[in-house]
C-alpha positions as CSV (number, residue, x, y, z in Angstrom):
1,M,127.1,106.3,117.7
2,A,123.9,108.2,116.9
3,L,125.6,111.5,117.4
4,V,128.6,110.5,115.2
5,Q,126.2,109.3,112.5
6,Q,124.6,112.7,112.4
7,A,127.9,114.7,112.7
8,G,128.7,115.1,109.0
9,S,128.4,114.0,105.4
10,Q,128.5,110.4,104.1
11,R,132.2,109.4,103.7
12,L,131.9,105.6,103.5
13,A,131.6,104.4,99.9
14,R,129.7,101.2,99.1
15,C,131.8,98.0,99.0
16,P,129.9,95.1,97.3
17,E,129.9,91.8,99.1
18,P,132.7,89.3,98.1
19,E,129.9,86.8,97.3
20,Q,126.3,87.6,96.6
21,V,125.0,84.1,97.2
22,T,125.4,82.3,100.5
23,A,126.5,78.9,99.3
24,S,129.1,77.4,101.7
25,V,127.8,74.7,104.0
26,E,129.1,76.3,107.2
27,N,127.6,79.7,106.3
28,V,124.3,78.2,105.5
29,V,124.3,76.2,108.8
30,Q,125.1,79.3,110.8
31,Y,122.5,81.4,109.0
32,N,119.9,78.7,110.0
33,R,120.4,79.8,113.7
34,V,119.4,83.4,113.2
35,M,116.1,83.1,115.2
36,A,118.3,82.9,118.3
37,T,120.3,86.0,117.4
38,K,119.5,89.7,117.3
39,L,118.4,89.5,113.7
40,V,115.1,88.4,115.2
41,L,114.6,92.0,116.3
42,A,114.5,93.2,112.7
43,Y,112.2,90.3,111.9
44,A,109.8,91.3,114.7
45,I,109.8,94.9,113.5
46,G,109.0,93.8,109.9
47,L,106.2,91.6,111.1
48,E,104.7,94.4,113.2
49,L,104.9,96.9,110.3
50,L,103.2,94.4,107.9
51,N,100.4,93.8,110.4
52,R,99.9,97.5,110.8
53,A,100.1,98.2,107.1
54,L,97.8,95.5,105.7
55,P,95.1,94.2,108.1
56,A,93.5,92.2,105.2
57,V,96.6,90.1,104.5
58,Q,95.0,87.0,106.2
59,G,94.0,84.5,103.6
60,A,96.2,86.0,100.8
61,N,98.9,84.4,98.8
62,A,102.4,85.8,99.5
63,V,105.9,85.6,98.1
64,D,109.1,86.2,100.0
65,L,112.1,87.0,97.8
66,A,115.7,86.1,98.7
67,C,114.2,84.0,101.6
68,G,117.4,82.3,102.8
69,P,116.6,79.4,105.1
70,G,113.0,80.5,105.3
71,H,112.6,81.7,108.9
72,Y,111.1,85.0,108.1
73,T,108.9,83.4,105.4
74,L,107.6,80.9,107.9
75,C,106.9,83.8,110.4
76,L,104.7,85.4,107.7
77,C,102.6,82.1,107.8
78,R,102.6,81.8,111.5
79,Y,101.9,85.3,112.6
80,L,100.2,87.0,109.6
81,G,98.0,84.1,108.6
82,V,98.8,84.1,104.8
83,R,97.1,81.2,103.1
84,K,100.0,80.2,100.9
85,I,103.5,81.5,100.6
86,T,106.3,80.9,98.2
87,G,109.9,81.6,99.1
88,V,112.5,82.2,96.4
89,D,116.3,82.0,96.8
90,L,119.2,81.6,94.5
91,S,121.1,79.3,96.8
92,P,120.2,75.6,96.4
93,R,121.4,74.8,99.9
94,M,119.2,77.6,101.4
95,V,116.2,76.3,99.5
96,E,116.8,72.7,100.6
97,L,117.1,73.9,104.2
98,A,114.1,76.1,104.0
99,N,111.9,73.2,102.8
100,K,113.2,71.1,105.8
101,N,112.4,74.0,108.2
102,S,108.9,74.2,106.7
103,E,108.4,70.5,107.2
104,S,109.7,70.5,110.7
105,Q,107.4,73.4,111.7
106,G,104.4,71.7,110.3
107,L,103.9,74.4,107.6
108,R,104.7,72.3,104.5
109,D,101.1,72.6,103.2
110,R,101.2,76.4,103.3
111,A,104.9,77.2,102.5
112,E,107.0,76.1,99.6
113,F,110.5,77.1,98.6
114,R,112.0,77.1,95.2
115,E,115.3,78.0,93.6
116,G,115.1,81.2,91.6
117,D,116.8,84.5,90.7
118,V,114.8,87.4,92.3
119,T,116.2,89.7,89.6
120,C,114.2,87.8,87.0
121,L,110.7,87.1,88.1
122,D,109.2,86.3,84.6
123,G,108.0,83.0,85.9
124,L,105.6,84.7,88.4
125,P,102.3,85.9,87.0
126,T,101.1,89.5,87.2
127,G,98.8,90.4,90.1
128,E,99.2,87.0,91.8
129,F,100.1,87.9,95.4
130,G,98.5,89.9,98.2
131,L,101.9,90.4,99.8
132,A,105.4,90.6,98.4
133,S,108.3,90.7,100.8
134,F,112.0,91.4,100.1
135,T,113.9,91.3,103.5
136,D,117.6,91.9,104.2
137,A,118.5,91.3,100.6
138,A,118.6,94.6,98.7
139,H,122.3,95.0,99.7
140,H,123.0,91.7,97.9
141,M,122.1,93.3,94.5
142,P,125.1,94.5,92.4
143,N,123.7,98.0,91.7
144,L,120.7,100.2,92.3
145,G,119.4,99.5,88.8
146,V,118.9,95.9,89.8
147,V,117.2,96.9,93.1
148,A,114.8,99.2,91.2
149,N,114.0,96.3,88.8
150,V,113.2,94.0,91.7
151,L,110.9,96.6,93.2
152,Q,109.2,97.1,89.8
153,E,108.7,93.4,89.4
154,M,107.3,93.2,92.9
155,D,104.8,95.9,91.9
156,R,103.9,93.8,88.8
157,I,103.3,90.5,90.7
158,T,101.3,92.1,93.6
159,R,97.6,92.6,93.4
160,P,96.4,96.2,93.2
161,D,94.9,95.8,96.7
162,G,98.1,94.0,98.0
163,L,101.1,95.3,99.9
164,I,104.8,95.4,99.0
165,M,107.5,95.6,101.7
166,A,111.3,95.8,101.3
167,M,113.4,96.0,104.5
168,D,117.2,96.2,104.7
169,L,120.3,97.6,106.5
170,V,121.5,101.1,106.2
171,R,125.1,101.9,105.3
172,L,126.5,104.2,108.0
173,R,128.5,107.4,107.5
174,T,132.1,106.2,108.1
175,A,134.1,103.0,108.3
176,E,135.0,103.7,111.9
177,L,131.4,104.0,112.9
178,T,130.6,100.9,110.9
179,E,133.2,98.8,112.7
180,R,132.1,100.0,116.1
181,Y,128.5,99.1,115.2
182,V,129.5,95.7,113.9
183,Q,131.5,94.9,117.0
184,T,128.8,96.0,119.3
185,L,126.0,94.0,117.6
186,G,128.4,91.2,116.7
187,R,129.2,90.3,120.3
188,D,125.9,88.4,120.1
189,Y,127.1,86.4,117.2
190,V,130.5,85.7,118.8
191,E,128.9,84.5,122.0
192,R,126.7,82.1,120.0
193,G,129.6,80.7,118.1
194,L,128.7,82.2,114.7
195,P,132.0,83.7,113.3
196,N,131.0,83.2,109.7
197,F,127.6,85.0,110.3
198,L,129.5,87.9,111.9
199,E,131.7,88.2,108.9
200,D,128.7,88.1,106.6
201,F,127.1,90.8,108.7
202,R,130.2,93.0,108.4
203,N,130.3,92.6,104.6
204,S,126.6,93.4,104.5
205,M,127.0,96.6,106.4
206,Y,129.6,97.8,103.9
207,A,127.4,96.7,100.9
208,A,124.2,98.3,102.3
209,W,122.6,101.3,100.5
210,T,122.3,104.6,102.2
211,A,118.7,105.8,102.8
212,K,119.1,108.3,99.9
213,E,120.3,105.6,97.6
214,L,117.5,103.1,98.4
215,F,114.9,105.8,98.1
216,S,116.0,106.5,94.6
217,A,115.2,102.9,93.6
218,I,111.5,103.3,94.3
219,P,109.4,103.0,91.1
220,R,108.3,106.4,89.8
221,D,105.7,105.1,87.3
222,S,103.7,103.0,89.7
223,R,100.0,103.3,90.5
224,R,100.9,102.9,94.2
225,F,101.7,105.4,96.9
226,W,105.2,104.4,98.3
227,C,106.5,105.2,101.8
228,H,110.2,105.0,102.8
229,I,110.7,104.8,106.6
230,V,114.1,105.4,108.2
231,P,114.8,105.7,112.0
232,R,116.5,109.0,113.0
233,G,119.8,109.1,114.8
234,L,121.5,105.7,114.2
235,P,119.4,104.0,111.5
236,T,119.4,100.3,112.0
237,V,116.9,99.4,109.3
238,Q,115.1,101.1,106.4
239,V,111.7,100.0,105.1
240,I,109.9,100.6,101.8
241,L,106.2,100.1,101.7
242,G,104.3,99.9,98.4
243,L,100.7,100.5,99.5
244,P,97.5,99.2,98.1
245,V,96.4,101.2,95.1
246,G,94.3,104.2,96.2
247,R,95.6,104.3,99.7
248,R,98.0,107.0,101.0
249,E,98.3,106.2,104.7
250,P,101.0,103.6,105.4
251,L,100.0,102.3,108.8
252,V,96.3,101.9,109.4
253,R,96.1,99.9,112.7
254,S,98.0,99.3,115.8
255,G,99.0,96.2,117.7
256,F,101.0,93.0,117.2
257,P,100.2,90.0,115.0
258,W,100.9,87.7,118.0
259,L,99.6,87.1,121.5
260,P,102.0,88.0,124.4
261,H,103.1,84.4,124.9
262,E,103.8,84.0,121.1
263,N,106.3,86.9,120.9
264,P,109.1,85.8,118.5
265,V,111.6,88.0,120.4
266,P,113.3,86.1,123.3
267,A,112.7,87.6,126.7
268,E,116.3,88.7,127.2
269,M,116.2,90.8,124.0
270,R,112.9,92.6,124.6
271,G,114.5,95.7,126.0
272,E,116.4,96.3,122.8
273,W,113.3,95.4,120.8
274,R,111.3,98.1,122.6
275,L,114.1,100.6,121.9
276,L,114.1,99.7,118.2
277,R,110.3,100.1,118.1
278,M,110.6,103.5,119.6
279,T,113.1,104.7,117.0
280,L,110.6,103.7,114.3
281,R,107.9,105.5,116.1
282,F,109.8,108.8,115.5
283,A,111.3,107.7,112.1
284,S,111.4,110.0,109.1
285,R,109.0,109.1,106.3
286,R,109.4,110.1,102.6
287,F,106.7,109.5,100.0
288,V,106.6,108.8,96.3
289,P,103.0,109.4,95.0
290,P,101.6,107.4,92.1
291,G,103.1,108.3,88.8
292,E,105.3,111.0,90.2
293,S,108.7,111.8,88.8
294,R,111.9,111.6,90.8
295,Q,112.0,115.4,91.2
296,N,108.4,115.5,92.5
297,A,108.9,112.9,95.3
298,C,107.9,114.6,98.6
299,T,109.0,114.4,102.2
């Protein structure tokens, strides 16, 4: 699949999702089981990158946009030690479930979830957070202008010494390759009895932005240095980091934010997790320096 992805130009046009908000009861219930699926691989990658990018996150306030049932949000509490985190999602059912998950995991005093539109963050104060996260949600946005606005607002609400991270899927080159990829990864969802989640995943792959498209949404008038990370070969995720003001190096430490016995990845998935980590080790990085124009962004 990696060879096919690199074999020619982009032929698959973007197809927005039928519904941008996960609202049906069954879909929400199935989404609540993601920590037992291969989506946890992406979560683990995101947590490791955050740990390597911002060692000083411990004790900070954080916000997680489009948080869904709150599993990744709660992982930020558990593994990165943020003092207080706010999860925001447009789906009332997701917010209700996220608050229940927070309660059941004993994190209610550190994690709260509220209903809100991540495309309009006027209610969040400027420079409030040490960490702002936007995970597996950029493809839900109707167009790149909205994605750019979300990133700009994340820049506004994050402290100058804080970190911004957006992580999402990558739209592949052809429909045939996309279907092959969905079927390969989707076997996990079928075996776990999650047909709705599989269909949501398929729709998400067609709605995802290419690496070039998502890169174009990075703010060009920011004081931050921005880094866009995309695995070579078959890109399974893409990551945008908005670094603390004055810093140019995206990853400043090594290691994991958990002890070996606390690894969130189930033992049977760790071979795939190691492979995914290796693809990121050799990933391409593109940068947007502070205040640079679109034309002056560098590779």
